[in-house]
PLY file of the C-alpha trace (Angstrom):
ply
format ascii 1.0
element vertex 116
property float x
property float y
property float z
element edge 115
property int vertex1
property int vertex2
end_header
84.69 113.68 119.05
86.15 110.19 118.86
89.58 109.88 117.31
90.59 106.51 115.88
94.23 105.93 114.98
95.07 102.77 113.06
98.43 101.04 113.33
99.90 99.81 110.05
103.21 98.16 109.22
104.39 97.59 105.67
100.86 98.19 104.41
99.22 95.77 106.88
96.73 96.94 109.51
97.27 95.30 112.90
95.49 97.47 115.45
93.93 100.77 116.45
93.36 103.15 119.31
90.10 104.95 119.95
89.67 107.85 122.33
86.91 110.24 123.24
83.13 110.43 123.08
81.53 111.07 119.72
79.13 113.63 121.15
76.52 112.66 118.59
73.85 111.96 121.23
73.27 111.92 124.95
75.28 109.45 126.98
73.54 106.09 126.80
71.63 107.09 123.64
74.53 107.86 121.31
74.00 105.56 118.32
77.37 106.44 116.80
79.20 105.54 120.00
77.20 102.32 120.21
78.15 101.45 116.63
81.86 101.98 117.35
81.65 99.86 120.48
79.86 97.06 118.65
82.38 97.03 115.79
85.30 97.05 118.22
83.93 94.12 120.21
83.17 92.21 116.99
86.83 92.52 116.00
88.10 91.47 119.44
85.81 88.47 119.68
86.39 87.33 116.11
90.17 87.46 116.37
90.29 85.90 119.83
87.61 83.23 119.51
87.02 82.48 115.82
90.64 82.81 114.67
92.34 81.85 117.97
94.55 84.88 117.51
96.56 86.61 120.18
94.99 90.03 120.59
96.16 92.55 123.17
93.66 95.15 124.24
93.15 97.71 126.95
89.84 99.38 127.71
90.16 102.40 130.00
86.68 103.74 130.68
88.05 106.63 132.76
90.00 108.12 129.86
87.65 106.68 127.19
90.64 105.04 125.51
90.53 101.64 123.82
93.74 100.18 122.41
93.74 97.00 120.30
96.83 95.35 118.80
96.97 92.00 117.10
100.46 91.14 115.96
99.19 87.92 114.34
98.17 90.10 111.40
101.88 90.48 110.60
104.08 87.85 108.93
106.90 88.13 111.47
104.50 87.04 114.23
102.20 84.55 112.48
103.22 81.81 110.04
99.66 80.95 108.95
99.03 83.14 105.90
95.25 82.56 105.96
95.02 83.65 109.59
97.08 86.77 108.88
94.89 87.60 105.89
91.69 87.17 107.91
92.85 89.17 110.92
94.34 92.00 108.88
91.15 92.07 106.83
89.09 92.76 109.93
91.20 95.79 110.81
91.21 97.03 107.22
87.45 96.54 106.98
86.95 98.60 110.14
89.16 101.34 108.70
87.09 101.51 105.50
83.80 101.35 107.42
84.88 104.32 109.52
85.86 106.24 106.42
82.35 105.67 105.07
80.91 106.94 108.36
83.07 110.07 108.09
80.94 111.24 105.18
77.97 111.77 107.48
79.57 112.06 110.93
82.69 114.12 110.13
82.02 116.43 113.09
82.09 113.46 115.48
84.87 111.23 114.12
88.50 111.60 113.18
90.36 108.71 111.54
94.06 108.48 110.76
96.75 105.89 110.10
100.19 105.67 111.67
102.78 103.67 109.77
105.57 102.20 111.88
0 1
1 2
2 3
3 4
4 5
5 6
6 7
7 8
8 9
9 10
10 11
11 12
12 13
13 14
14 15
15 16
16 17
17 18
18 19
19 20
20 21
21 22
22 23
23 24
24 25
25 26
26 27
27 28
28 29
29 30
30 31
31 32
32 33
33 34
34 35
35 36
36 37
37 38
38 39
39 40
40 41
41 42
42 43
43 44
44 45
45 46
46 47
47 48
48 49
49 50
50 51
51 52
52 53
53 54
54 55
55 56
56 57
57 58
58 59
59 60
60 61
61 62
62 63
63 64
64 65
65 66
66 67
67 68
68 69
69 70
70 71
71 72
72 73
73 74
74 75
75 76
76 77
77 78
78 79
79 80
80 81
81 82
82 83
83 84
84 85
85 86
86 87
87 88
88 89
89 90
90 91
91 92
92 93
93 94
94 95
95 96
96 97
97 98
98 99
99 100
100 101
101 102
102 103
103 104
104 105
105 106
106 107
107 108
108 109
109 110
110 111
111 112
112 113
113 114
114 115
């Protein structure tokens, strides 16, 4: 099972941590794992390249843990309201996409939110 924990402050999503293998398919053929990886990399690349946002991430293949934090989604770290809105929207969109996936893959995914 893959557990995804989203980080949220004052209602704004600014990051997440994923850990574990979904176990939906064999290693290398797990379409659910591939989908999570693709969505994660889309977020990283979009924030970093398209929005020129400062995104901190750590990918530990040994422990299967991926941590992504982008403080530019929060007003105390980013003055540009449009940039904040765009970056936070990516994280929020991922959260809602995963909740949709939970309907079919509930035995392979766990999603929660931590407010700080």
